[in-house]
C-alpha atoms as an extended CHARMM CRD file, in Angstrom:
* protein
*
       261  EXT
         1         1  MET       CA             -0.1870000000        0.0630000000       -0.1810000000  PROA      1               0.0000000000
         2         2  LYS       CA              0.8720000000        3.2900000000       -1.0810000000  PROA      2               0.0000000000
         3         3  ILE       CA              1.8310000000        5.9860000000        2.2570000000  PROA      3               0.0000000000
         4         4  LYS       CA              2.7920000000        9.3130000000        2.3480000000  PROA      4               0.0000000000
         5         5  TYR       CA              5.7040000000        9.3330000000        5.3540000000  PROA      5               0.0000000000
         6         6  PHE       CA              7.4500000000        6.9660000000        3.4130000000  PROA      6               0.0000000000
         7         7  THR       CA              8.1400000000        3.9390000000        4.5010000000  PROA      7               0.0000000000
         8         8  PRO       CA              6.0690000000        0.7920000000        3.4650000000  PROA      8               0.0000000000
         9         9  ILE       CA              4.4340000000       -1.3110000000        6.1620000000  PROA      9               0.0000000000
        10        10  CYS       CA              5.4060000000       -5.1150000000        6.3660000000  PROA      10              0.0000000000
        11        11  ILE       CA              5.5900000000       -5.8470000000        2.3780000000  PROA      11              0.0000000000
        12        12  LEU       CA              5.8840000000      -10.0880000000        2.3000000000  PROA      12              0.0000000000
        13        13  LEU       CA              8.9430000000      -10.6960000000        0.1050000000  PROA      13              0.0000000000
        14        14  MET       CA              8.9200000000      -13.6620000000       -1.7390000000  PROA      14              0.0000000000
        15        15  PHE       CA             11.9100000000      -15.4180000000       -2.4120000000  PROA      15              0.0000000000
        16        16  LEU       CA             13.9950000000      -14.6930000000       -6.0410000000  PROA      16              0.0000000000
        17        17  CYS       CA             13.8170000000      -17.0980000000       -8.6990000000  PROA      17              0.0000000000
        18        18  SER       CA             17.4290000000      -17.5500000000      -10.2360000000  PROA      18              0.0000000000
        19        19  ILE       CA             16.0210000000      -18.3590000000      -13.4180000000  PROA      19              0.0000000000
        20        20  SER       CA             16.2890000000      -16.1690000000      -16.5570000000  PROA      20              0.0000000000
        21        21  ALA       CA             12.6380000000      -14.3640000000      -16.8940000000  PROA      21              0.0000000000
        22        22  SER       CA             13.3700000000      -13.1090000000      -20.7870000000  PROA      22              0.0000000000
        23        23  SER       CA             10.5920000000      -15.4800000000      -21.9170000000  PROA      23              0.0000000000
        24        24  GLN       CA              8.2140000000      -15.3790000000      -19.0940000000  PROA      24              0.0000000000
        25        25  THR       CA              8.3840000000      -11.7260000000      -18.5070000000  PROA      25              0.0000000000
        26        26  LYS       CA              6.6330000000      -11.5460000000      -22.0350000000  PROA      26              0.0000000000
        27        27  ASP       CA              3.5820000000      -13.8200000000      -21.1890000000  PROA      27              0.0000000000
        28        28  LYS       CA              0.4880000000      -11.5990000000      -21.5240000000  PROA      28              0.0000000000
        29        29  LYS       CA             -1.0350000000      -12.5790000000      -18.5430000000  PROA      29              0.0000000000
        30        30  TRP       CA              1.4530000000      -11.3610000000      -16.2210000000  PROA      30              0.0000000000
        31        31  LEU       CA              3.2770000000       -8.5300000000      -17.7380000000  PROA      31              0.0000000000
        32        32  LEU       CA             -0.1370000000       -7.0880000000      -19.0580000000  PROA      32              0.0000000000
        33        33  VAL       CA              1.8070000000       -6.1190000000      -22.5870000000  PROA      33              0.0000000000
        34        34  ASP       CA             -1.7080000000       -4.8560000000      -23.8560000000  PROA      34              0.0000000000
        35        35  SER       CA             -0.6740000000       -1.7550000000      -21.7910000000  PROA      35              0.0000000000
        36        36  LEU       CA              2.8220000000       -1.6860000000      -21.3140000000  PROA      36              0.0000000000
        37        37  ASN       CA              5.8540000000       -1.8110000000      -23.0940000000  PROA      37              0.0000000000
        38        38  TYR       CA              8.8370000000       -3.6210000000      -21.1650000000  PROA      38              0.0000000000
        39        39  SER       CA             11.2780000000       -2.5430000000      -23.5030000000  PROA      39              0.0000000000
        40        40  THR       CA             10.2490000000        1.3790000000      -22.4180000000  PROA      40              0.0000000000
        41        41  LEU       CA             10.3200000000        0.5010000000      -18.0880000000  PROA      41              0.0000000000
        42        42  SER       CA             12.7790000000        1.8890000000      -15.6250000000  PROA      42              0.0000000000
        43        43  SER       CA             15.6550000000       -0.6920000000      -14.4970000000  PROA      43              0.0000000000
        44        44  GLU       CA             13.8100000000       -0.7860000000      -11.2050000000  PROA      44              0.0000000000
        45        45  ALA       CA             10.3620000000       -2.2050000000      -13.2360000000  PROA      45              0.0000000000
        46        46  LYS       CA             12.2150000000       -4.7470000000      -15.0330000000  PROA      46              0.0000000000
        47        47  THR       CA             14.3390000000       -5.8540000000      -11.7360000000  PROA      47              0.0000000000
        48        48  VAL       CA             11.3010000000       -6.5400000000       -9.5380000000  PROA      48              0.0000000000
        49        49  LEU       CA              9.3970000000       -7.7210000000      -12.2720000000  PROA      49              0.0000000000
        50        50  ASP       CA             11.9020000000      -10.1150000000      -13.5660000000  PROA      50              0.0000000000
        51        51  SER       CA             11.9960000000      -11.6530000000      -10.1400000000  PROA      51              0.0000000000
        52        52  ILE       CA              8.3170000000      -11.6120000000       -9.1030000000  PROA      52              0.0000000000
        53        53  LEU       CA              6.5990000000      -12.9140000000      -12.4890000000  PROA      53              0.0000000000
        54        54  PRO       CA              8.4140000000      -15.9820000000      -12.8370000000  PROA      54              0.0000000000
        55        55  ASN       CA              6.8970000000      -16.7340000000       -9.5510000000  PROA      55              0.0000000000
        56        56  LEU       CA              3.4900000000      -16.0480000000      -10.7080000000  PROA      56              0.0000000000
        57        57  ALA       CA              3.6450000000      -17.9520000000      -13.7190000000  PROA      57              0.0000000000
        58        58  LYS       CA              4.9020000000      -21.0140000000      -11.8520000000  PROA      58              0.0000000000
        59        59  HSD       CA              2.6850000000      -20.9400000000       -8.5760000000  PROA      59              0.0000000000
        60        60  PRO       CA             -0.7780000000      -19.6820000000       -9.4430000000  PROA      60              0.0000000000
        61        61  HSD       CA             -2.5770000000      -20.5180000000       -6.1530000000  PROA      61              0.0000000000
        62        62  ASP       CA             -4.7090000000      -17.3620000000       -5.1800000000  PROA      62              0.0000000000
        63        63  SER       CA             -2.7530000000      -16.8720000000       -2.0100000000  PROA      63              0.0000000000
        64        64  LEU       CA              0.7810000000      -16.1980000000       -3.7150000000  PROA      64              0.0000000000
        65        65  VAL       CA             -0.8160000000      -14.4130000000       -6.8450000000  PROA      65              0.0000000000
        66        66  LEU       CA             -2.1010000000      -12.0280000000       -4.2830000000  PROA      66              0.0000000000
        67        67  LYS       CA              1.1570000000      -11.6370000000       -2.5200000000  PROA      67              0.0000000000
        68        68  ASN       CA              3.4070000000      -11.3490000000       -5.8040000000  PROA      68              0.0000000000
        69        69  LEU       CA              0.8140000000       -8.5430000000       -7.3660000000  PROA      69              0.0000000000
        70        70  PHE       CA              1.1770000000       -6.7940000000       -3.3450000000  PROA      70              0.0000000000
        71        71  TYR       CA              4.9280000000       -7.2510000000       -3.9520000000  PROA      71              0.0000000000
        72        72  ILE       CA              4.7140000000       -5.3310000000       -7.2640000000  PROA      72              0.0000000000
        73        73  THR       CA              2.9650000000       -2.4090000000       -6.2560000000  PROA      73              0.0000000000
        74        74  GLU       CA              5.0710000000       -1.5250000000       -3.2620000000  PROA      74              0.0000000000
        75        75  ASN       CA              8.5820000000       -2.1710000000       -5.0800000000  PROA      75              0.0000000000
        76        76  ILE       CA              7.6470000000       -0.3390000000       -8.2310000000  PROA      76              0.0000000000
        77        77  SER       CA              7.8660000000        3.8380000000       -7.9640000000  PROA      77              0.0000000000
        78        78  GLU       CA              6.0710000000        4.4870000000      -11.1760000000  PROA      78              0.0000000000
        79        79  ASN       CA              2.7390000000        5.2640000000      -11.0660000000  PROA      79              0.0000000000
        80        80  ASN       CA              1.5260000000        4.2540000000      -14.6360000000  PROA      80              0.0000000000
        81        81  VAL       CA              3.2140000000        0.5680000000      -13.7770000000  PROA      81              0.0000000000
        82        82  TRP       CA              2.4740000000       -0.2460000000      -10.4670000000  PROA      82              0.0000000000
        83        83  SER       CA             -1.2890000000        0.9500000000      -10.7140000000  PROA      83              0.0000000000
        84        84  LYS       CA             -1.9100000000       -1.6700000000      -13.2460000000  PROA      84              0.0000000000
        85        85  TYR       CA             -0.9080000000       -4.5780000000      -11.0850000000  PROA      85              0.0000000000
        86        86  ASN       CA             -3.1130000000       -2.6730000000       -8.8420000000  PROA      86              0.0000000000
        87        87  ASP       CA             -5.9520000000       -2.5600000000      -11.2780000000  PROA      87              0.0000000000
        88        88  TYR       CA             -5.3490000000       -6.4540000000      -11.9470000000  PROA      88              0.0000000000
        89        89  MET       CA             -5.3510000000       -7.3490000000       -8.4480000000  PROA      89              0.0000000000
        90        90  ASP       CA             -8.7640000000       -6.1170000000       -8.3490000000  PROA      90              0.0000000000
        91        91  GLN       CA             -9.8260000000       -7.6740000000      -11.0170000000  PROA      91              0.0000000000
        92        92  PHE       CA             -8.6300000000      -10.9720000000      -10.1210000000  PROA      92              0.0000000000
        93        93  LEU       CA            -10.4310000000      -10.2390000000       -6.3910000000  PROA      93              0.0000000000
        94        94  SER       CA            -13.7410000000       -9.5110000000       -8.1890000000  PROA      94              0.0000000000
        95        95  ASN       CA            -15.1690000000      -12.5810000000       -8.1390000000  PROA      95              0.0000000000
        96        96  LYS       CA            -13.2190000000      -13.6490000000       -4.7580000000  PROA      96              0.0000000000
        97        97  PRO       CA            -15.6160000000      -13.7540000000       -1.4680000000  PROA      97              0.0000000000
        98        98  ASP       CA            -15.4000000000      -11.1490000000        1.1030000000  PROA      98              0.0000000000
        99        99  THR       CA            -13.3660000000      -13.4000000000        3.5800000000  PROA      99              0.0000000000
       100       100  GLY       CA             -9.9330000000      -13.4910000000        4.6700000000  PROA      100             0.0000000000
       101       101  PHE       CA             -6.8480000000      -12.8390000000        2.9290000000  PROA      101             0.0000000000
       102       102  TYR       CA             -9.1390000000      -12.2340000000        0.3630000000  PROA      102             0.0000000000
       103       103  LEU       CA            -10.8900000000       -9.3140000000        2.0340000000  PROA      103             0.0000000000
       104       104  ARG       CA             -7.3980000000       -7.9760000000        3.3650000000  PROA      104             0.0000000000
       105       105  TYR       CA             -6.0950000000       -7.6810000000       -0.5300000000  PROA      105             0.0000000000
       106       106  LYS       CA             -9.2960000000       -6.3160000000       -1.5100000000  PROA      106             0.0000000000
       107       107  GLY       CA             -8.8030000000       -3.2910000000        1.2470000000  PROA      107             0.0000000000
       108       108  ILE       CA             -5.6410000000       -3.2310000000       -0.2900000000  PROA      108             0.0000000000
       109       109  VAL       CA             -6.5340000000       -2.2380000000       -3.4510000000  PROA      109             0.0000000000
       110       110  LEU       CA             -8.9890000000        0.3770000000       -2.3270000000  PROA      110             0.0000000000
       111       111  VAL       CA             -5.7150000000        2.4790000000       -0.5130000000  PROA      111             0.0000000000
       112       112  ASN       CA             -3.9880000000        2.3940000000       -3.5220000000  PROA      112             0.0000000000
       113       113  LYS       CA             -6.8470000000        3.1470000000       -5.4230000000  PROA      113             0.0000000000
       114       114  ALA       CA             -7.0540000000        6.1900000000       -2.7400000000  PROA      114             0.0000000000
       115       115  TYR       CA             -3.7820000000        7.2640000000       -3.2550000000  PROA      115             0.0000000000
       116       116  LEU       CA             -3.6190000000        6.9260000000       -6.8190000000  PROA      116             0.0000000000
       117       117  ALA       CA             -7.0160000000        9.9670000000       -6.4890000000  PROA      117             0.0000000000
       118       118  GLU       CA             -5.0200000000       12.0100000000       -4.3390000000  PROA      118             0.0000000000
       119       119  HSD       CA             -1.8420000000       12.0810000000       -5.8640000000  PROA      119             0.0000000000
       120       120  ARG       CA             -2.2470000000       11.4560000000       -9.5920000000  PROA      120             0.0000000000
       121       121  ASP       CA             -6.0080000000       12.6650000000      -10.2700000000  PROA      121             0.0000000000
       122       122  GLN       CA             -6.0060000000       15.4180000000       -7.7290000000  PROA      122             0.0000000000
       123       123  ASN       CA             -9.1710000000       14.2630000000       -6.2010000000  PROA      123             0.0000000000
       124       124  VAL       CA             -8.9060000000       14.8430000000       -2.5050000000  PROA      124             0.0000000000
       125       125  ILE       CA            -12.8190000000       14.1020000000       -1.8350000000  PROA      125             0.0000000000
       126       126  THR       CA            -12.4580000000       10.5750000000       -3.9590000000  PROA      126             0.0000000000
       127       127  ALA       CA             -9.4300000000       10.0320000000       -2.5120000000  PROA      127             0.0000000000
       128       128  LEU       CA            -10.7610000000       10.2970000000        1.3640000000  PROA      128             0.0000000000
       129       129  GLU       CA            -13.8810000000        8.2040000000        0.2680000000  PROA      129             0.0000000000
       130       130  LEU       CA            -11.8970000000        5.5620000000       -0.4100000000  PROA      130             0.0000000000
       131       131  TYR       CA             -9.6890000000        5.6720000000        2.4150000000  PROA      131             0.0000000000
       132       132  ASN       CA            -12.1280000000        5.6850000000        4.5480000000  PROA      132             0.0000000000
       133       133  LYS       CA            -13.6820000000        2.5690000000        2.6330000000  PROA      133             0.0000000000
       134       134  SER       CA            -10.5460000000        1.1730000000        2.6090000000  PROA      134             0.0000000000
       135       135  TYR       CA            -10.1820000000        1.5370000000        6.4040000000  PROA      135             0.0000000000
       136       136  GLU       CA            -13.8020000000       -0.4030000000        6.9620000000  PROA      136             0.0000000000
       137       137  VAL       CA            -12.4220000000       -3.3090000000        4.6310000000  PROA      137             0.0000000000
       138       138  LEU       CA             -9.1310000000       -3.9430000000        6.4630000000  PROA      138             0.0000000000
       139       139  SER       CA            -11.1220000000       -3.2180000000        9.6760000000  PROA      139             0.0000000000
       140       140  LYS       CA            -13.6860000000       -6.2340000000        9.0540000000  PROA      140             0.0000000000
       141       141  ALA       CA            -11.1720000000       -7.9350000000        7.4820000000  PROA      141             0.0000000000
       142       142  GLY       CA             -9.0890000000       -8.2090000000       10.9740000000  PROA      142             0.0000000000
       143       143  ALA       CA             -6.0810000000       -6.5500000000        9.5060000000  PROA      143             0.0000000000
       144       144  LEU       CA             -4.9600000000       -4.4480000000       12.2280000000  PROA      144             0.0000000000
       145       145  ALA       CA             -1.4820000000       -3.6370000000       10.5380000000  PROA      145             0.0000000000
       146       146  ASP       CA             -2.9720000000       -2.4170000000        7.4810000000  PROA      146             0.0000000000
       147       147  MET       CA             -5.3690000000       -0.1520000000        9.0640000000  PROA      147             0.0000000000
       148       148  ALA       CA             -2.9890000000        2.1910000000       10.0500000000  PROA      148             0.0000000000
       149       149  THR       CA             -2.0810000000        3.5390000000        6.5320000000  PROA      149             0.0000000000
       150       150  PRO       CA             -5.6340000000        4.6370000000        5.2320000000  PROA      150             0.0000000000
       151       151  LEU       CA             -5.6860000000        6.5850000000        8.4790000000  PROA      151             0.0000000000
       152       152  ASN       CA             -1.9770000000        7.8310000000        8.4820000000  PROA      152             0.0000000000
       153       153  ASN       CA             -3.0650000000        9.3770000000        4.7910000000  PROA      153             0.0000000000
       154       154  MET       CA             -6.0360000000       10.9020000000        5.5660000000  PROA      154             0.0000000000
       155       155  ALA       CA             -4.4120000000       12.6430000000        8.7340000000  PROA      155             0.0000000000
       156       156  THR       CA             -2.0160000000       14.2930000000        5.8840000000  PROA      156             0.0000000000
       157       157  ILE       CA             -4.6280000000       15.2600000000        3.8290000000  PROA      157             0.0000000000
       158       158  TYR       CA             -6.5510000000       17.0770000000        6.6790000000  PROA      158             0.0000000000
       159       159  GLN       CA             -3.6330000000       18.5040000000        7.9340000000  PROA      159             0.0000000000
       160       160  ARG       CA             -3.0080000000       19.9650000000        4.3930000000  PROA      160             0.0000000000
       161       161  PHE       CA             -5.9100000000       21.3850000000        4.3940000000  PROA      161             0.0000000000
       162       162  GLY       CA             -5.8130000000       23.0170000000        7.7510000000  PROA      162             0.0000000000
       163       163  ASN       CA             -8.4750000000       20.9810000000        9.9020000000  PROA      163             0.0000000000
       164       164  ASN       CA             -5.4230000000       20.0890000000       12.0890000000  PROA      164             0.0000000000
       165       165  GLN       CA             -7.9180000000       18.3350000000       15.0840000000  PROA      165             0.0000000000
       166       166  LYS       CA             -8.9040000000       15.9070000000       12.6110000000  PROA      166             0.0000000000
       167       167  SER       CA             -6.0250000000       15.0310000000       11.2120000000  PROA      167             0.0000000000
       168       168  LEU       CA             -4.7420000000       14.8440000000       15.2110000000  PROA      168             0.0000000000
       169       169  GLU       CA             -7.3890000000       12.5880000000       15.5840000000  PROA      169             0.0000000000
       170       170  TYR       CA             -6.6080000000       10.3680000000       12.5800000000  PROA      170             0.0000000000
       171       171  ASN       CA             -2.9020000000       10.3720000000       13.9170000000  PROA      171             0.0000000000
       172       172  PHE       CA             -3.5570000000        9.2500000000       17.3280000000  PROA      172             0.0000000000
       173       173  LYS       CA             -5.6970000000        6.1320000000       15.9090000000  PROA      173             0.0000000000
       174       174  ALA       CA             -2.8330000000        5.5270000000       13.3900000000  PROA      174             0.0000000000
       175       175  MET       CA             -0.2580000000        5.8810000000       16.2690000000  PROA      175             0.0000000000
       176       176  ASP       CA             -2.2850000000        3.5100000000       18.3600000000  PROA      176             0.0000000000
       177       177  ILE       CA             -1.9770000000        0.4630000000       15.9690000000  PROA      177             0.0000000000
       178       178  PHE       CA              1.3640000000        0.8970000000       15.4530000000  PROA      178             0.0000000000
       179       179  GLU       CA              1.5850000000        1.0820000000       18.9490000000  PROA      179             0.0000000000
       180       180  LYS       CA             -0.3950000000       -2.1660000000       19.3220000000  PROA      180             0.0000000000
       181       181  THR       CA              1.8050000000       -3.9920000000       16.2510000000  PROA      181             0.0000000000
       182       182  ASN       CA              4.7770000000       -3.3340000000       17.6320000000  PROA      182             0.0000000000
       183       183  ASN       CA              5.8530000000       -1.1550000000       14.1430000000  PROA      183             0.0000000000
       184       184  LYS       CA              8.6570000000        0.8710000000       15.9430000000  PROA      184             0.0000000000
       185       185  LYS       CA              9.5280000000        2.3790000000       12.8360000000  PROA      185             0.0000000000
       186       186  GLY       CA              5.8320000000        3.4750000000       11.5810000000  PROA      186             0.0000000000
       187       187  LEU       CA              5.0530000000        5.0030000000       15.1480000000  PROA      187             0.0000000000
       188       188  SER       CA              8.1530000000        7.0460000000       14.9040000000  PROA      188             0.0000000000
       189       189  PHE       CA              6.5050000000        8.5730000000       12.0320000000  PROA      189             0.0000000000
       190       190  SER       CA              3.1840000000        8.9290000000       13.4290000000  PROA      190             0.0000000000
       191       191  LEU       CA              5.0830000000       10.7120000000       16.3130000000  PROA      191             0.0000000000
       192       192  ASN       CA              6.8300000000       13.1500000000       14.1670000000  PROA      192             0.0000000000
       193       193  ASN       CA              3.4260000000       13.7190000000       12.0480000000  PROA      193             0.0000000000
       194       194  ILE       CA              1.9540000000       14.3680000000       15.2680000000  PROA      194             0.0000000000
       195       195  ALA       CA              4.5930000000       17.2130000000       16.0940000000  PROA      195             0.0000000000
       196       196  ASN       CA              4.3280000000       18.3720000000       12.7800000000  PROA      196             0.0000000000
       197       197  VAL       CA              0.4620000000       19.0370000000       13.7180000000  PROA      197             0.0000000000
       198       198  TYR       CA              1.1430000000       20.2870000000       17.0930000000  PROA      198             0.0000000000
       199       199  THR       CA              3.8250000000       23.4030000000       14.9360000000  PROA      199             0.0000000000
       200       200  LYS       CA              1.0000000000       24.2440000000       12.8180000000  PROA      200             0.0000000000
       201       201  LEU       CA             -1.7220000000       24.7740000000       15.8550000000  PROA      201             0.0000000000
       202       202  ASN       CA              1.6080000000       26.8330000000       17.1250000000  PROA      202             0.0000000000
       203       203  ASN       CA              1.7480000000       24.2250000000       20.3140000000  PROA      203             0.0000000000
       204       204  ILE       CA              5.6400000000       24.0790000000       20.4760000000  PROA      204             0.0000000000
       205       205  GLU       CA              6.0890000000       22.6660000000       23.9900000000  PROA      205             0.0000000000
       206       206  LYS       CA              3.6400000000       19.7870000000       22.3010000000  PROA      206             0.0000000000
       207       207  ALA       CA              5.5340000000       19.8350000000       19.1830000000  PROA      207             0.0000000000
       208       208  ARG       CA              8.4820000000       19.4860000000       21.3120000000  PROA      208             0.0000000000
       209       209  GLU       CA              7.4490000000       16.4420000000       23.3020000000  PROA      209             0.0000000000
       210       210  TYR       CA              6.5740000000       14.5930000000       20.0910000000  PROA      210             0.0000000000
       211       211  LEU       CA              9.5320000000       15.1800000000       18.2170000000  PROA      211             0.0000000000
       212       212  ILE       CA             11.7870000000       13.6730000000       21.3610000000  PROA      212             0.0000000000
       213       213  LYS       CA              9.7930000000       10.8800000000       21.8410000000  PROA      213             0.0000000000
       214       214  SER       CA             10.1040000000       10.0140000000       17.7610000000  PROA      214             0.0000000000
       215       215  TYR       CA             13.9620000000       10.7060000000       18.1510000000  PROA      215             0.0000000000
       216       216  LYS       CA             14.3960000000        8.4170000000       21.0410000000  PROA      216             0.0000000000
       217       217  LEU       CA             12.4740000000        5.6130000000       19.4280000000  PROA      217             0.0000000000
       218       218  ARG       CA             14.5880000000        6.0990000000       16.2420000000  PROA      218             0.0000000000
       219       219  LEU       CA             17.8910000000        5.8450000000       18.5260000000  PROA      219             0.0000000000
       220       220  GLN       CA             16.3270000000        2.0470000000       19.4900000000  PROA      220             0.0000000000
       221       221  ILE       CA             15.9530000000        1.5540000000       16.0520000000  PROA      221             0.0000000000
       222       222  GLY       CA             19.2310000000        2.1740000000       14.9620000000  PROA      222             0.0000000000
       223       223  ASP       CA             18.5060000000        3.8090000000       11.6230000000  PROA      223             0.0000000000
       224       224  LYS       CA             21.0110000000        6.7430000000       11.1880000000  PROA      224             0.0000000000
       225       225  ASN       CA             19.1010000000        8.3890000000        8.4180000000  PROA      225             0.0000000000
       226       226  LEU       CA             15.7710000000        9.0090000000       10.5930000000  PROA      226             0.0000000000
       227       227  ILE       CA             17.7960000000        9.8760000000       13.3270000000  PROA      227             0.0000000000
       228       228  ALA       CA             19.0510000000       12.6160000000       11.2920000000  PROA      228             0.0000000000
       229       229  GLN       CA             16.0190000000       13.2380000000       10.4790000000  PROA      229             0.0000000000
       230       230  SER       CA             14.5340000000       13.5600000000       13.4720000000  PROA      230             0.0000000000
       231       231  LEU       CA             17.9450000000       15.9260000000       14.6290000000  PROA      231             0.0000000000
       232       232  ASN       CA             16.8570000000       18.1990000000       12.0820000000  PROA      232             0.0000000000
       233       233  ASN       CA             13.3200000000       18.3660000000       12.8900000000  PROA      233             0.0000000000
       234       234  ILE       CA             13.8410000000       19.2280000000       16.4810000000  PROA      234             0.0000000000
       235       235  GLY       CA             16.8090000000       21.5810000000       15.0610000000  PROA      235             0.0000000000
       236       236  GLY       CA             14.1780000000       23.3210000000       13.1840000000  PROA      236             0.0000000000
       237       237  LEU       CA             11.6820000000       23.6130000000       15.8710000000  PROA      237             0.0000000000
       238       238  PHE       CA             14.2600000000       25.7780000000       17.8340000000  PROA      238             0.0000000000
       239       239  SER       CA             15.0030000000       27.8810000000       14.5430000000  PROA      239             0.0000000000
       240       240  SER       CA             11.6510000000       28.4350000000       14.0310000000  PROA      240             0.0000000000
       241       241  GLN       CA             11.0130000000       30.1290000000       17.5940000000  PROA      241             0.0000000000
       242       242  LEU       CA             14.4260000000       32.5970000000       16.9030000000  PROA      242             0.0000000000
       243       243  ASN       CA             16.2340000000       29.8110000000       19.1840000000  PROA      243             0.0000000000
       244       244  SER       CA             19.3640000000       29.5440000000       17.1490000000  PROA      244             0.0000000000
       245       245  ASP       CA             21.4380000000       28.5920000000       20.6190000000  PROA      245             0.0000000000
       246       246  SER       CA             19.4250000000       25.5550000000       20.4120000000  PROA      246             0.0000000000
       247       247  ALA       CA             18.8490000000       24.5140000000       17.2140000000  PROA      247             0.0000000000
       248       248  LEU       CA             22.6220000000       24.4360000000       16.6050000000  PROA      248             0.0000000000
       249       249  PRO       CA             23.5660000000       21.5550000000       18.5150000000  PROA      249             0.0000000000
       250       250  TYR       CA             20.9930000000       19.4560000000       16.4730000000  PROA      250             0.0000000000
       251       251  PHE       CA             21.7680000000       20.6990000000       13.2400000000  PROA      251             0.0000000000
       252       252  ASN       CA             25.3920000000       19.8170000000       13.9460000000  PROA      252             0.0000000000
       253       253  ARG       CA             24.6510000000       16.1170000000       15.2360000000  PROA      253             0.0000000000
       254       254  SER       CA             22.5450000000       15.4100000000       11.9210000000  PROA      254             0.0000000000
       255       255  LEU       CA             25.3530000000       16.9510000000        9.4830000000  PROA      255             0.0000000000
       256       256  GLN       CA             27.7940000000       14.8780000000       11.3540000000  PROA      256             0.0000000000
       257       257  ILE       CA             25.8430000000       11.3920000000       10.9640000000  PROA      257             0.0000000000
       258       258  ALA       CA             25.3250000000       12.7330000000        7.0720000000  PROA      258             0.0000000000
       259       259  LEU       CA             28.6100000000       12.9530000000        6.6230000000  PROA      259             0.0000000000
       260       260  GLU       CA             29.5790000000        9.7580000000        8.3330000000  PROA      260             0.0000000000
       261       261  LYS       CA             27.3650000000        7.6880000000        5.8260000000  PROA      261             0.0000000000
């Protein structure tokens, strides 16, 4: 599912086939050659398709097909490519029951459609409708970990259009799910998003509180990129309050981490 903070949530990785896919990737059923020209795809897209399409051709069990299609939608960045596999997944699910793993993937398809409505079509009203619908479907499927994505994306939309209270409501719901599913990385982003909303509300004390919480969590995770981002965010908050003496140590530490990489 496409999410805007931007780290994908728990992708199920399939083992990569070591056999050359040159002939299999031309298979109409899976390459969708009617709408995609393989020779014009990016190297990223070709790498993903060449590693996944053989799995689809050799293991056509429904659960494996859906996991592989999901992997494609998560790991190809071009909207005009991954969206076609989301459409294929939607078509594949059209005659499947609204139960079990089928229902979960139907919810995921809706999240991706909402993302496209928001970012490709610039249709925020449709995006919110689809995000809400996806949340309901994922909730019915009991897919707790996936439910954070539509909540997070709706929170971002509401913040962008100035409805900060609504943004906080959805951010806190997403945060609660990340805590329950022990998704520390997702939680760190939710804490950061909440800090951003409090900054918009000019509640600097609360903003600093949540930025520091995010920073401490990222120290536990050990991701240097996220740690540097948090340090930069804290420095930026101090800087916005014309407190350069407090901001500078955070900016310096962030820069130091960047130079160490």
